[in-house]
Structures are given as C-alpha cells and as structure tokens.
N, C-alpha and C positions, 0 to 999 in steps of 0.2 A: 482438575483435568480441563483441558481446552476443548471446546466444541468447535468443529469445523463446519462451515456452511459456505454456500456460494454467495458472493458479494451481492448485497442488495442496496437500494437507494439509501436506506436509513443508516447503513454502515459507512457511508462515504466520509462523514466528519471524523469518525473513529480511525479509519484507515489513513486519512490525511494526517492526523496527529501522530500516528504510528510511524509513517514514513519520515516525517520531519524530525521526530525524536531519534529514530534510528540513524538518520543522517548526521545529526549533531553528535551522537555518541560514537559512531563508527568512522565517519570521515571518508575521504576519497580513496584512502589506501586499503579499505576493507574489501574483502571478497564480495562481489556483487555491486560494488559502488565504484570500482576502478575507473578512473577517467571522468567521473561525473563532476559537475560544477554546481555551485549554489543555484545558478539559473536553471540547470537541468532538473534539479530536485524540486525547485519551486514549481516548475511546469508540471512534473508528473504527480506532484502532491496537490495540484489544484483540483477543486471540486469539479470543474468542467471536464478536465482530463479523466478523472476517475469515473465520472458519470458515463463518459464515452466507452469505458471498458465494459459496462453492463450490457449495452446494446450490441456489442461486437459479436457477430455470429461465428467468428473464427477464433474466439478466445473465451476461456473460462477462468474466472478469478475466484479463488477460495481464500477465506480468512479463518484464522483460529482466534477464538475469543475466550477469555476467562471472565465471567460476569460480563461486563460491558467494556472490557479493555481488550483491544487487539494485541495479540502476542505473536502473530506471524501471518504471512500471506504467501500465496504462490499464484502464478499465472501460467496457464498452459494453452 
C-alpha cells in the first residue's frame, strides 16, 4: 500500500528520479506529457524547481511512496 504525504525537502531526490523515469517510459505522447520536450522535463525535474514547489503558498504537492520509492504524485 502506498502512503501519501505532502512533498518534503527530503523527498526531492526521489521525486526527481520518478519524473525522469516516467518521462523515459511514457514519452511525449502519454497523457500528461503531451507537448513536453526533454528540456522541459529536465527543468521540472531539477532539484531547484522541485524545491520551489514546497514554498509556494498557492500549491500543494503530494507524493505516494511504497517504502522509499515514489509511485505517484499530484499537484493542486
């Protein structure tokens, strides 16, 4: 069972790996990735970009993890 929690600083490397792996597996034609480029994904998977999500008062990011592996995320 996945545990869902709000994104924390310590989760950033795990989320980065998840985004890059999902991109490699799904590609630009997958739902949610349409129109993205390698450059876009590199930017949104960067630790500085992900760190900026944590401090954004208008955004909440949640991740689902099984053990220490991210299996999903959402931003609202």
